[in-house]
PDB file of N, CA, C, O and CB in Angstrom:
ATOM      1  N   MET A   1     100.040  60.297 124.241  1.00  0.00           N
ATOM      2  CA  MET A   1      99.197  61.380 124.704  1.00  0.00           C
ATOM      3  C   MET A   1      99.831  62.743 124.407  1.00  0.00           C
ATOM      4  O   MET A   1      99.130  63.681 124.027  1.00  0.00           O
ATOM      5  CB  MET A   1      98.930  61.233 126.198  1.00  0.00           C
ATOM      6  N   LYS A   2     101.158  62.858 124.579  1.00  0.00           N
ATOM      7  CA  LYS A   2     101.834  64.117 124.301  1.00  0.00           C
ATOM      8  C   LYS A   2     101.710  64.506 122.842  1.00  0.00           C
ATOM      9  O   LYS A   2     101.547  65.684 122.528  1.00  0.00           O
ATOM     10  CB  LYS A   2     103.293  64.027 124.689  1.00  0.00           C
ATOM     11  N   ARG A   3     101.785  63.542 121.953  1.00  0.00           N
ATOM     12  CA  ARG A   3     101.704  63.835 120.519  1.00  0.00           C
ATOM     13  C   ARG A   3     100.348  64.423 120.158  1.00  0.00           C
ATOM     14  O   ARG A   3     100.266  65.359 119.363  1.00  0.00           O
ATOM     15  CB  ARG A   3     101.961  62.567 119.696  1.00  0.00           C
ATOM     16  N   ASN A   4      99.286  63.877 120.740  1.00  0.00           N
ATOM     17  CA  ASN A   4      97.957  64.411 120.453  1.00  0.00           C
ATOM     18  C   ASN A   4      97.833  65.860 120.918  1.00  0.00           C
ATOM     19  O   ASN A   4      97.236  66.687 120.229  1.00  0.00           O
ATOM     20  CB  ASN A   4      96.883  63.551 121.121  1.00  0.00           C
ATOM     21  N   ILE A   5      98.395  66.162 122.082  1.00  0.00           N
ATOM     22  CA  ILE A   5      98.336  67.530 122.594  1.00  0.00           C
ATOM     23  C   ILE A   5      99.133  68.464 121.686  1.00  0.00           C
ATOM     24  O   ILE A   5      98.679  69.568 121.386  1.00  0.00           O
ATOM     25  CB  ILE A   5      98.873  67.596 124.043  1.00  0.00           C
ATOM     26  N   GLU A   6     100.314  68.034 121.247  1.00  0.00           N
ATOM     27  CA  GLU A   6     101.130  68.864 120.370  1.00  0.00           C
ATOM     28  C   GLU A   6     100.441  69.098 119.030  1.00  0.00           C
ATOM     29  O   GLU A   6     100.476  70.209 118.501  1.00  0.00           O
ATOM     30  CB  GLU A   6     102.495  68.220 120.153  1.00  0.00           C
ATOM     31  N   LYS A   7      99.820  68.066 118.480  1.00  0.00           N
ATOM     32  CA  LYS A   7      99.106  68.223 117.210  1.00  0.00           C
ATOM     33  C   LYS A   7      97.933  69.177 117.360  1.00  0.00           C
ATOM     34  O   LYS A   7      97.682  69.993 116.474  1.00  0.00           O
ATOM     35  CB  LYS A   7      98.616  66.866 116.696  1.00  0.00           C
ATOM     36  N   LYS A   8      97.213  69.084 118.470  1.00  0.00           N
ATOM     37  CA  LYS A   8      96.080  69.981 118.693  1.00  0.00           C
ATOM     38  C   LYS A   8      96.557  71.419 118.857  1.00  0.00           C
ATOM     39  O   LYS A   8      95.890  72.348 118.402  1.00  0.00           O
ATOM     40  CB  LYS A   8      95.279  69.543 119.930  1.00  0.00           C
ATOM     41  N   GLN A   9      97.707  71.611 119.503  1.00  0.00           N
ATOM     42  CA  GLN A   9      98.240  72.956 119.648  1.00  0.00           C
ATOM     43  C   GLN A   9      98.636  73.530 118.291  1.00  0.00           C
ATOM     44  O   GLN A   9      98.414  74.711 118.027  1.00  0.00           O
ATOM     45  CB  GLN A   9      99.442  72.955 120.596  1.00  0.00           C
ATOM     46  N   ILE A  10      99.212  72.709 117.443  1.00  0.00           N
ATOM     47  CA  ILE A  10      99.587  73.164 116.109  1.00  0.00           C
ATOM     48  C   ILE A  10      98.337  73.487 115.301  1.00  0.00           C
ATOM     49  O   ILE A  10      98.291  74.514 114.624  1.00  0.00           O
ATOM     50  CB  ILE A  10     100.438  72.101 115.387  1.00  0.00           C
ATOM     51  N   ASN A  11      97.330  72.631 115.360  1.00  0.00           N
ATOM     52  CA  ASN A  11      96.093  72.879 114.626  1.00  0.00           C
ATOM     53  C   ASN A  11      95.384  74.131 115.156  1.00  0.00           C
ATOM     54  O   ASN A  11      94.849  74.918 114.375  1.00  0.00           O
ATOM     55  CB  ASN A  11      95.161  71.658 114.722  1.00  0.00           C
ATOM     56  N   PHE A  12      95.381  74.311 116.461  1.00  0.00           N
ATOM     57  CA  PHE A  12      94.760  75.490 117.053  1.00  0.00           C
ATOM     58  C   PHE A  12      95.498  76.742 116.624  1.00  0.00           C
ATOM     59  O   PHE A  12      94.874  77.758 116.317  1.00  0.00           O
ATOM     60  CB  PHE A  12      94.735  75.383 118.580  1.00  0.00           C
ATOM     61  N   SER A  13      96.818  76.680 116.601  1.00  0.00           N
ATOM     62  CA  SER A  13      97.619  77.818 116.186  1.00  0.00           C
ATOM     63  C   SER A  13      97.343  78.181 114.722  1.00  0.00           C
ATOM     64  O   SER A  13      97.190  79.355 114.388  1.00  0.00           O
ATOM     65  CB  SER A  13      99.107  77.518 116.388  1.00  0.00           C
ATOM     66  N   ALA A  14      97.281  77.186 113.872  1.00  0.00           N
ATOM     67  CA  ALA A  14      96.994  77.429 112.456  1.00  0.00           C
ATOM     68  C   ALA A  14      95.583  77.980 112.280  1.00  0.00           C
ATOM     69  O   ALA A  14      95.351  78.848 111.439  1.00  0.00           O
ATOM     70  CB  ALA A  14      97.165  76.134 111.639  1.00  0.00           C
ATOM     71  N   CYS A  15      94.664  77.486 113.056  1.00  0.00           N
ATOM     72  CA  CYS A  15      93.275  77.950 112.981  1.00  0.00           C
ATOM     73  C   CYS A  15      93.179  79.406 113.435  1.00  0.00           C
ATOM     74  O   CYS A  15      92.491  80.209 112.805  1.00  0.00           O
ATOM     75  CB  CYS A  15      92.351  77.055 113.847  1.00  0.00           C
ATOM     76  N   MET A  16      93.863  79.747 114.518  1.00  0.00           N
ATOM     77  CA  MET A  16      93.839  81.124 115.005  1.00  0.00           C
ATOM     78  C   MET A  16      94.496  82.077 114.007  1.00  0.00           C
ATOM     79  O   MET A  16      94.054  83.214 113.843  1.00  0.00           O
ATOM     80  CB  MET A  16      94.540  81.219 116.362  1.00  0.00           C
ATOM     81  N   ARG A  17      95.538  81.615 113.350  1.00  0.00           N
ATOM     82  CA  ARG A  17      96.201  82.427 112.329  1.00  0.00           C
ATOM     83  C   ARG A  17      95.234  82.699 111.181  1.00  0.00           C
ATOM     84  O   ARG A  17      95.154  83.822 110.685  1.00  0.00           O
ATOM     85  CB  ARG A  17      97.483  81.723 111.807  1.00  0.00           C
ATOM     86  N   LEU A  18      94.507  81.677 110.763  1.00  0.00           N
ATOM     87  CA  LEU A  18      93.540  81.828 109.681  1.00  0.00           C
ATOM     88  C   LEU A  18      92.398  82.762 110.085  1.00  0.00           C
ATOM     89  O   LEU A  18      91.972  83.603 109.294  1.00  0.00           O
ATOM     90  CB  LEU A  18      92.984  80.461 109.274  1.00  0.00           C
ATOM     91  N   VAL A  19      91.914  82.617 111.295  1.00  0.00           N
ATOM     92  CA  VAL A  19      90.828  83.469 111.780  1.00  0.00           C
ATOM     93  C   VAL A  19      91.288  84.923 111.858  1.00  0.00           C
ATOM     94  O   VAL A  19      90.550  85.823 111.456  1.00  0.00           O
ATOM     95  CB  VAL A  19      90.334  82.988 113.162  1.00  0.00           C
ATOM     96  N   SER A  20      92.493  85.166 112.366  1.00  0.00           N
ATOM     97  CA  SER A  20      92.961  86.545 112.473  1.00  0.00           C
ATOM     98  C   SER A  20      93.212  87.161 111.101  1.00  0.00           C
ATOM     99  O   SER A  20      92.938  88.345 110.906  1.00  0.00           O
ATOM    100  CB  SER A  20      94.231  86.606 113.309  1.00  0.00           C
ATOM    101  N   LEU A  21      93.723  86.393 110.155  1.00  0.00           N
ATOM    102  CA  LEU A  21      93.911  86.904 108.799  1.00  0.00           C
ATOM    103  C   LEU A  21      92.573  87.250 108.159  1.00  0.00           C
ATOM    104  O   LEU A  21      92.438  88.293 107.520  1.00  0.00           O
ATOM    105  CB  LEU A  21      94.660  85.880 107.938  1.00  0.00           C
ATOM    106  N   THR A  22      91.597  86.387 108.328  1.00  0.00           N
ATOM    107  CA  THR A  22      90.270  86.641 107.776  1.00  0.00           C
ATOM    108  C   THR A  22      89.648  87.883 108.405  1.00  0.00           C
ATOM    109  O   THR A  22      89.035  88.696 107.713  1.00  0.00           O
ATOM    110  CB  THR A  22      89.359  85.427 107.990  1.00  0.00           C
ATOM    111  N   LEU A  23      89.806  88.025 109.699  1.00  0.00           N
ATOM    112  CA  LEU A  23      89.263  89.191 110.394  1.00  0.00           C
ATOM    113  C   LEU A  23      89.915  90.481 109.905  1.00  0.00           C
ATOM    114  O   LEU A  23      89.233  91.487 109.708  1.00  0.00           O
ATOM    115  CB  LEU A  23      89.457  89.047 111.906  1.00  0.00           C
ATOM    116  N   MET A  24      91.224  90.454 109.709  1.00  0.00           N
ATOM    117  CA  MET A  24      91.904  91.643 109.193  1.00  0.00           C
ATOM    118  C   MET A  24      91.405  91.993 107.801  1.00  0.00           C
ATOM    119  O   MET A  24      91.178  93.166 107.506  1.00  0.00           O
ATOM    120  CB  MET A  24      93.419  91.429 109.169  1.00  0.00           C
ATOM    121  N   LEU A  25      91.232  91.001 106.942  1.00  0.00           N
ATOM    122  CA  LEU A  25      90.733  91.278 105.591  1.00  0.00           C
ATOM    123  C   LEU A  25      89.317  91.836 105.616  1.00  0.00           C
ATOM    124  O   LEU A  25      88.987  92.737 104.845  1.00  0.00           O
ATOM    125  CB  LEU A  25      90.772  90.012 104.745  1.00  0.00           C
ATOM    126  N   VAL A  26      88.492  91.308 106.491  1.00  0.00           N
ATOM    127  CA  VAL A  26      87.107  91.776 106.585  1.00  0.00           C
ATOM    128  C   VAL A  26      87.062  93.224 107.065  1.00  0.00           C
ATOM    129  O   VAL A  26      86.191  93.988 106.648  1.00  0.00           O
ATOM    130  CB  VAL A  26      86.294  90.875 107.536  1.00  0.00           C
ATOM    131  N   LEU A  27      87.989  93.602 107.933  1.00  0.00           N
ATOM    132  CA  LEU A  27      87.982  94.970 108.453  1.00  0.00           C
ATOM    133  C   LEU A  27      88.675  95.962 107.527  1.00  0.00           C
ATOM    134  O   LEU A  27      88.269  97.122 107.457  1.00  0.00           O
ATOM    135  CB  LEU A  27      88.642  95.004 109.807  1.00  0.00           C
ATOM    136  N   ILE A  28      89.703  95.533 106.820  1.00  0.00           N
ATOM    137  CA  ILE A  28      90.504  96.451 106.009  1.00  0.00           C
ATOM    138  C   ILE A  28      89.970  96.590 104.581  1.00  0.00           C
ATOM    139  O   ILE A  28      90.038  97.681 104.016  1.00  0.00           O
ATOM    140  CB  ILE A  28      91.945  95.978 105.971  1.00  0.00           C
ATOM    141  N   ALA A  29      89.454  95.542 103.994  1.00  0.00           N
ATOM    142  CA  ALA A  29      89.024  95.561 102.593  1.00  0.00           C
ATOM    143  C   ALA A  29      87.983  96.643 102.292  1.00  0.00           C
ATOM    144  O   ALA A  29      88.140  97.354 101.299  1.00  0.00           O
ATOM    145  CB  ALA A  29      88.463  94.212 102.218  1.00  0.00           C
ATOM    146  N   PRO A  30      86.931  96.804 103.096  1.00  0.00           N
ATOM    147  CA  PRO A  30      85.954  97.860 102.770  1.00  0.00           C
ATOM    148  C   PRO A  30      86.553  99.261 102.801  1.00  0.00           C
ATOM    149  O   PRO A  30      86.160 100.118 102.009  1.00  0.00           O
ATOM    150  CB  PRO A  30      84.791  97.798 103.735  1.00  0.00           C
ATOM    151  N   VAL A  31      87.484  99.499 103.692  1.00  0.00           N
ATOM    152  CA  VAL A  31      88.119 100.817 103.769  1.00  0.00           C
ATOM    153  C   VAL A  31      88.935 101.080 102.511  1.00  0.00           C
ATOM    154  O   VAL A  31      88.890 102.181 101.963  1.00  0.00           O
ATOM    155  CB  VAL A  31      89.017 100.922 105.022  1.00  0.00           C
ATOM    156  N   MET A  32      89.678 100.083 102.050  1.00  0.00           N
ATOM    157  CA  MET A  32      90.492 100.240 100.847  1.00  0.00           C
ATOM    158  C   MET A  32      89.615 100.422  99.613  1.00  0.00           C
ATOM    159  O   MET A  32      89.931 101.234  98.743  1.00  0.00           O
ATOM    160  CB  MET A  32      91.412  99.030 100.663  1.00  0.00           C
ATOM    161  N   ILE A  33      88.540  99.689  99.534  1.00  0.00           N
ATOM    162  CA  ILE A  33      87.639  99.804  98.380  1.00  0.00           C
ATOM    163  C   ILE A  33      86.976 101.178  98.363  1.00  0.00           C
ATOM    164  O   ILE A  33      86.847 101.787  97.302  1.00  0.00           O
ATOM    165  CB  ILE A  33      86.564  98.689  98.409  1.00  0.00           C
ATOM    166  N   ASN A  34      86.557 101.667  99.517  1.00  0.00           N
ATOM    167  CA  ASN A  34      85.906 102.970  99.603  1.00  0.00           C
ATOM    168  C   ASN A  34      86.882 104.103  99.282  1.00  0.00           C
ATOM    169  O   ASN A  34      86.482 105.123  98.721  1.00  0.00           O
ATOM    170  CB  ASN A  34      85.308 103.170 100.996  1.00  0.00           C
ATOM    171  N   ALA A  35      88.129 103.937  99.628  1.00  0.00           N
ATOM    172  CA  ALA A  35      89.124 104.974  99.363  1.00  0.00           C
ATOM    173  C   ALA A  35      89.365 105.154  97.869  1.00  0.00           C
ATOM    174  O   ALA A  35      89.758 106.238  97.438  1.00  0.00           O
ATOM    175  CB  ALA A  35      90.434 104.637 100.063  1.00  0.00           C
ATOM    176  N   GLN A  36      89.142 104.123  97.077  1.00  0.00           N
ATOM    177  CA  GLN A  36      89.387 104.195  95.647  1.00  0.00           C
ATOM    178  C   GLN A  36      88.108 104.424  94.851  1.00  0.00           C
ATOM    179  O   GLN A  36      88.132 104.365  93.621  1.00  0.00           O
ATOM    180  CB  GLN A  36      90.059 102.932  95.178  1.00  0.00           C
ATOM    181  N   ALA A  37      87.010 104.681  95.519  1.00  0.00           N
ATOM    182  CA  ALA A  37      85.714 104.728  94.854  1.00  0.00           C
ATOM    183  C   ALA A  37      85.526 105.956  93.963  1.00  0.00           C
ATOM    184  O   ALA A  37      85.079 105.816  92.824  1.00  0.00           O
ATOM    185  CB  ALA A  37      84.628 104.691  95.879  1.00  0.00           C
ATOM    186  N   GLY A  38      85.849 107.134  94.443  1.00  0.00           N
ATOM    187  CA  GLY A  38      85.524 108.349  93.703  1.00  0.00           C
ATOM    188  C   GLY A  38      86.693 108.886  92.904  1.00  0.00           C
ATOM    189  O   GLY A  38      87.849 108.527  93.125  1.00  0.00           O
ATOM    190  N   LYS A  39      86.355 109.756  91.969  1.00  0.00           N
ATOM    191  CA  LYS A  39      87.393 110.430  91.196  1.00  0.00           C
ATOM    192  C   LYS A  39      87.775 111.716  91.908  1.00  0.00           C
ATOM    193  O   LYS A  39      86.955 112.331  92.591  1.00  0.00           O
ATOM    194  CB  LYS A  39      86.918 110.721  89.743  1.00  0.00           C
ATOM    195  N   THR A  40      89.019 112.111  91.741  1.00  0.00           N
ATOM    196  CA  THR A  40      89.514 113.331  92.350  1.00  0.00           C
ATOM    197  C   THR A  40      88.971 114.538  91.599  1.00  0.00           C
ATOM    198  O   THR A  40      88.924 114.545  90.369  1.00  0.00           O
ATOM    199  CB  THR A  40      91.051 113.347  92.369  1.00  0.00           C
ATOM    200  N   ASN A  41      88.570 115.541  92.333  1.00  0.00           N
ATOM    201  CA  ASN A  41      88.021 116.756  91.748  1.00  0.00           C
ATOM    202  C   ASN A  41      89.128 117.807  91.693  1.00  0.00           C
ATOM    203  O   ASN A  41      89.575 118.292  92.733  1.00  0.00           O
ATOM    204  CB  ASN A  41      86.791 117.273  92.567  1.00  0.00           C
ATOM    205  N   PHE A  42      89.568 118.159  90.495  1.00  0.00           N
ATOM    206  CA  PHE A  42      90.609 119.158  90.310  1.00  0.00           C
ATOM    207  C   PHE A  42      90.034 120.514  89.919  1.00  0.00           C
ATOM    208  O   PHE A  42      90.777 121.366  89.433  1.00  0.00           O
ATOM    209  CB  PHE A  42      91.593 118.692  89.259  1.00  0.00           C
ATOM    210  N   ALA A  43      88.766 120.738  90.111  1.00  0.00           N
ATOM    211  CA  ALA A  43      88.138 122.010  89.762  1.00  0.00           C
ATOM    212  C   ALA A  43      88.601 123.095  90.721  1.00  0.00           C
ATOM    213  O   ALA A  43      88.915 122.826  91.881  1.00  0.00           O
ATOM    214  CB  ALA A  43      86.600 121.889  89.786  1.00  0.00           C
ATOM    215  N   GLY A  44      88.639 124.304  90.228  1.00  0.00           N
ATOM    216  CA  GLY A  44      89.012 125.425  91.077  1.00  0.00           C
ATOM    217  C   GLY A  44      89.964 126.360  90.373  1.00  0.00           C
ATOM    218  O   GLY A  44      90.229 126.212  89.180  1.00  0.00           O
ATOM    219  N   ASP A  45      90.475 127.317  91.108  1.00  0.00           N
ATOM    220  CA  ASP A  45      91.413 128.303  90.558  1.00  0.00           C
ATOM    221  C   ASP A  45      92.831 127.788  90.724  1.00  0.00           C
ATOM    222  O   ASP A  45      93.244 127.394  91.815  1.00  0.00           O
ATOM    223  CB  ASP A  45      91.249 129.687  91.250  1.00  0.00           C
ATOM    224  N   TRP A  46      93.572 127.798  89.616  1.00  0.00           N
ATOM    225  CA  TRP A  46      94.954 127.332  89.621  1.00  0.00           C
ATOM    226  C   TRP A  46      95.862 128.520  89.344  1.00  0.00           C
ATOM    227  O   TRP A  46      95.581 129.330  88.461  1.00  0.00           O
ATOM    228  CB  TRP A  46      95.175 126.199  88.568  1.00  0.00           C
ATOM    229  N   THR A  47      96.944 128.624  90.094  1.00  0.00           N
ATOM    230  CA  THR A  47      97.926 129.683  89.863  1.00  0.00           C
ATOM    231  C   THR A  47      99.304 129.048  89.762  1.00  0.00           C
ATOM    232  O   THR A  47      99.579 128.017  90.375  1.00  0.00           O
ATOM    233  CB  THR A  47      97.887 130.754  91.001  1.00  0.00           C
ATOM    234  N   LEU A  48     100.162 129.686  88.974  1.00  0.00           N
ATOM    235  CA  LEU A  48     101.522 129.205  88.785  1.00  0.00           C
ATOM    236  C   LEU A  48     102.412 129.751  89.888  1.00  0.00           C
ATOM    237  O   LEU A  48     102.453 130.958  90.122  1.00  0.00           O
ATOM    238  CB  LEU A  48     102.064 129.608  87.399  1.00  0.00           C
ATOM    239  N   ASN A  49     103.111 128.873  90.553  1.00  0.00           N
ATOM    240  CA  ASN A  49     104.113 129.281  91.525  1.00  0.00           C
ATOM    241  C   ASN A  49     105.465 129.128  90.845  1.00  0.00           C
ATOM    242  O   ASN A  49     106.014 128.028  90.788  1.00  0.00           O
ATOM    243  CB  ASN A  49     104.027 128.433  92.855  1.00  0.00           C
ATOM    244  N   ALA A  50     106.003 130.228  90.329  1.00  0.00           N
ATOM    245  CA  ALA A  50     107.228 130.194  89.530  1.00  0.00           C
ATOM    246  C   ALA A  50     108.427 129.709  90.328  1.00  0.00           C
ATOM    247  O   ALA A  50     109.351 129.133  89.753  1.00  0.00           O
ATOM    248  CB  ALA A  50     107.517 131.566  88.966  1.00  0.00           C
ATOM    249  N   GLU A  51     108.437 129.923  91.613  1.00  0.00           N
ATOM    250  CA  GLU A  51     109.564 129.492  92.443  1.00  0.00           C
ATOM    251  C   GLU A  51     109.641 127.970  92.551  1.00  0.00           C
ATOM    252  O   GLU A  51     110.731 127.404  92.637  1.00  0.00           O
ATOM    253  CB  GLU A  51     109.454 130.104  93.838  1.00  0.00           C
ATOM    254  N   LYS A  52     108.500 127.321  92.546  1.00  0.00           N
ATOM    255  CA  LYS A  52     108.475 125.866  92.699  1.00  0.00           C
ATOM    256  C   LYS A  52     108.339 125.128  91.370  1.00  0.00           C
ATOM    257  O   LYS A  52     108.364 123.898  91.343  1.00  0.00           O
ATOM    258  CB  LYS A  52     107.343 125.470  93.609  1.00  0.00           C
ATOM    259  N   SER A  53     108.196 125.861  90.275  1.00  0.00           N
ATOM    260  CA  SER A  53     107.985 125.239  88.969  1.00  0.00           C
ATOM    261  C   SER A  53     109.241 125.322  88.126  1.00  0.00           C
ATOM    262  O   SER A  53     110.038 126.251  88.258  1.00  0.00           O
ATOM    263  CB  SER A  53     106.817 125.900  88.239  1.00  0.00           C
ATOM    264  N   THR A  54     109.404 124.336  87.258  1.00  0.00           N
ATOM    265  CA  THR A  54     110.508 124.373  86.293  1.00  0.00           C
ATOM    266  C   THR A  54     109.917 124.399  84.901  1.00  0.00           C
ATOM    267  O   THR A  54     108.984 123.658  84.590  1.00  0.00           O
ATOM    268  CB  THR A  54     111.470 123.152  86.467  1.00  0.00           C
ATOM    269  N   GLN A  55     110.466 125.252  84.077  1.00  0.00           N
ATOM    270  CA  GLN A  55     109.995 125.386  82.705  1.00  0.00           C
ATOM    271  C   GLN A  55     110.772 124.419  81.822  1.00  0.00           C
ATOM    272  O   GLN A  55     111.953 124.173  82.067  1.00  0.00           O
ATOM    273  CB  GLN A  55     110.151 126.847  82.197  1.00  0.00           C
ATOM    274  N   PRO A  56     110.126 123.866  80.797  1.00  0.00           N
ATOM    275  CA  PRO A  56     110.823 122.939  79.886  1.00  0.00           C
ATOM    276  C   PRO A  56     111.884 123.672  79.068  1.00  0.00           C
ATOM    277  O   PRO A  56     111.724 124.845  78.731  1.00  0.00           O
ATOM    278  CB  PRO A  56     109.815 122.248  78.939  1.00  0.00           C
ATOM    279  N   GLN A  57     112.955 122.975  78.759  1.00  0.00           N
ATOM    280  CA  GLN A  57     114.040 123.560  77.986  1.00  0.00           C
ATOM    281  C   GLN A  57     113.834 123.299  76.500  1.00  0.00           C
ATOM    282  O   GLN A  57     113.289 122.261  76.123  1.00  0.00           O
ATOM    283  CB  GLN A  57     115.392 123.002  78.446  1.00  0.00           C
ATOM    284  N   GLY A  58     114.266 124.233  75.651  1.00  0.00           N
ATOM    285  CA  GLY A  58     114.263 124.002  74.225  1.00  0.00           C
ATOM    286  C   GLY A  58     112.989 124.328  73.501  1.00  0.00           C
ATOM    287  O   GLY A  58     112.683 123.669  72.507  1.00  0.00           O
ATOM    288  N   GLY A  59     112.237 125.290  73.931  1.00  0.00           N
ATOM    289  CA  GLY A  59     111.064 125.668  73.164  1.00  0.00           C
ATOM    290  C   GLY A  59     109.837 125.827  74.028  1.00  0.00           C
ATOM    291  O   GLY A  59     109.914 125.908  75.254  1.00  0.00           O
ATOM    292  N   GLN A  60     108.693 125.872  73.350  1.00  0.00           N
ATOM    293  CA  GLN A  60     107.430 126.050  74.060  1.00  0.00           C
ATOM    294  C   GLN A  60     106.940 124.741  74.648  1.00  0.00           C
ATOM    295  O   GLN A  60     107.232 123.654  74.149  1.00  0.00           O
ATOM    296  CB  GLN A  60     106.375 126.631  73.131  1.00  0.00           C
ATOM    297  N   ALA A  61     106.206 124.880  75.693  1.00  0.00           N
ATOM    298  CA  ALA A  61     105.588 123.709  76.294  1.00  0.00           C
ATOM    299  C   ALA A  61     104.323 123.381  75.519  1.00  0.00           C
ATOM    300  O   ALA A  61     103.594 124.281  75.103  1.00  0.00           O
ATOM    301  CB  ALA A  61     105.277 123.943  77.800  1.00  0.00           C
ATOM    302  N   VAL A  62     104.067 122.113  75.327  1.00  0.00           N
ATOM    303  CA  VAL A  62     102.870 121.678  74.622  1.00  0.00           C
ATOM    304  C   VAL A  62     101.799 121.403  75.671  1.00  0.00           C
ATOM    305  O   VAL A  62     102.001 120.619  76.598  1.00  0.00           O
ATOM    306  CB  VAL A  62     103.149 120.409  73.735  1.00  0.00           C
ATOM    307  N   VAL A  63     100.657 122.062  75.503  1.00  0.00           N
ATOM    308  CA  VAL A  63      99.559 121.885  76.445  1.00  0.00           C
ATOM    309  C   VAL A  63      98.425 121.209  75.687  1.00  0.00           C
ATOM    310  O   VAL A  63      97.915 121.733  74.696  1.00  0.00           O
ATOM    311  CB  VAL A  63      99.098 123.259  77.075  1.00  0.00           C
ATOM    312  N   GLU A  64      98.050 120.052  76.168  1.00  0.00           N
ATOM    313  CA  GLU A  64      96.925 119.335  75.546  1.00  0.00           C
ATOM    314  C   GLU A  64      95.695 119.514  76.405  1.00  0.00           C
ATOM    315  O   GLU A  64      95.759 119.420  77.631  1.00  0.00           O
ATOM    316  CB  GLU A  64      97.244 117.820  75.359  1.00  0.00           C
ATOM    317  N   VAL A  65      94.590 119.770  75.765  1.00  0.00           N
ATOM    318  CA  VAL A  65      93.346 119.966  76.488  1.00  0.00           C
ATOM    319  C   VAL A  65      92.441 118.791  76.252  1.00  0.00           C
ATOM    320  O   VAL A  65      91.328 118.754  76.776  1.00  0.00           O
ATOM    321  CB  VAL A  65      92.660 121.264  76.070  1.00  0.00           C
TER     322      VAL A  65
END
């Protein structure tokens, strides 16, 4: 009788672990997918902050458009 109770406790524990993992995935997955959905908008006015910027050494910087 003790063995059956121990086996049921192990099965219940494994089942609860599976249910909680599934629940976490169901709640977290849509948030992660939505966070990666759009592209970042870099439009606007840009200014150079010379104090925080470093210039390349040895010539001109190459700017590709």
